[in-house]
N, C-alpha and C positions, 0 to 999 in steps of 0.2 A: 313301439310295440302296441298291439291291440289291447284294449281293455280286457281284463280277465273276466270270464263268466263267473257269477257268484257260485259258491260251492253247492248250494241247494239246487240250482239249475243243473249242474253237472251230475249230482247224485240222483236226481229224478230221471235223468236220461240214461242211466246205466242198464236198463232192461232192454234197450235196443242197440243196434249197431250204429256207431258213428262213422260216417263216410267222410274221408279227407278229400277236399276239393283239389282242383288243379294247382292251387298255390303251394300245396305240399306242406301246409302249416297246420299244426294241431296244438290245442291247449289241454294239459293234463293237470288234474288236481290230486294232491296226496293228503291223506290224514293218517291217523294211527291205525285205522282198520280198513282203508279203502284207497283204490286207485280209480279215478273217474275221468273219462269213460272207461268201462271195462272191456268192451267189445268194439274194436276199431278195424276199419277196412281202409286201405290206402293203396295207391298205385306204386309200382316199383320205382326206385330212384331215390332222390334225396328228400328226406322228411325232416322238417324243422319243428321241434316240439318245445313249447314253452311250458315248463314244469313249475307249478306253484305249490308250496307247502302250506296248507291250511291247518296243519296239526300243531301240537304243542311240543313235539319232539323233532329231532332231525330225521329226515327221510331222504332217499335217493330214488332214482329211476334207472332200472337196468332193462335193456332189451336183449333177450337171449333166444337162440335158436338151437334146438337139440342139446340143451344144457350148457351151451357155450355163450358167454356174453359177447354181443356184437357192438354194443354202445352203452355208455352209462354216464350218469352225472356223479359228481362228488356229493357227499351229504349236504342237504339243503336245510339251512336253519329255518325255524318257524317264521312264517310271514314273508319269506323270500321267494323269488322266482329265478330260475336259471334256464338257459337255452341249451338244448341237446340237438345236434345235427347228426343224422345217421343216413347212410346210403345203403338201402336194403333191396335184396332180390326177392322174387316171389317165394312165398312160403308162409307158414304159420309160426309166429314168434310169441314168446311170453313177455309181458311187461310186468315189472314188480319192483316194489321197494324191498331192498334186501338188508336194511339196517336192523340189527337185532332180530326180533321175531316178527317183523312186519309181514312177511310173506305168509307165515303160518297163521297170522291173525286175519288174513283176507286182503292184504294190499297187493293184489295182482290182477292181471287181465290178459286179453288176447289181442294181438295185432296181426291181422291177415293182410299180407302184401300180395297184390294181384299184378298181372301183366299190364 
């Protein structure tokens, strides 16, 4: 597995769109109040996401479309990383941590899947 980008680098990149390359691999960081990157663009097909919990509490990552979960992780303990593989069709998806009130506190973003 590739080395994880430090949280500070991911958080500073949240004001722009992150483009997923041809490899279809993405790294996502979770904390109590944030999912980074927050704005992602990826091609349709299989997306492999390495999700790391930089927070002090358990978090998960859920990919949903029109209010229905398409893929999700189990709760991830602090300091741990898990892999999420999702096959997605074109559309605008929401990514969020849904443990407790994470989403209401700002732990969400957008995943745009293109053709």
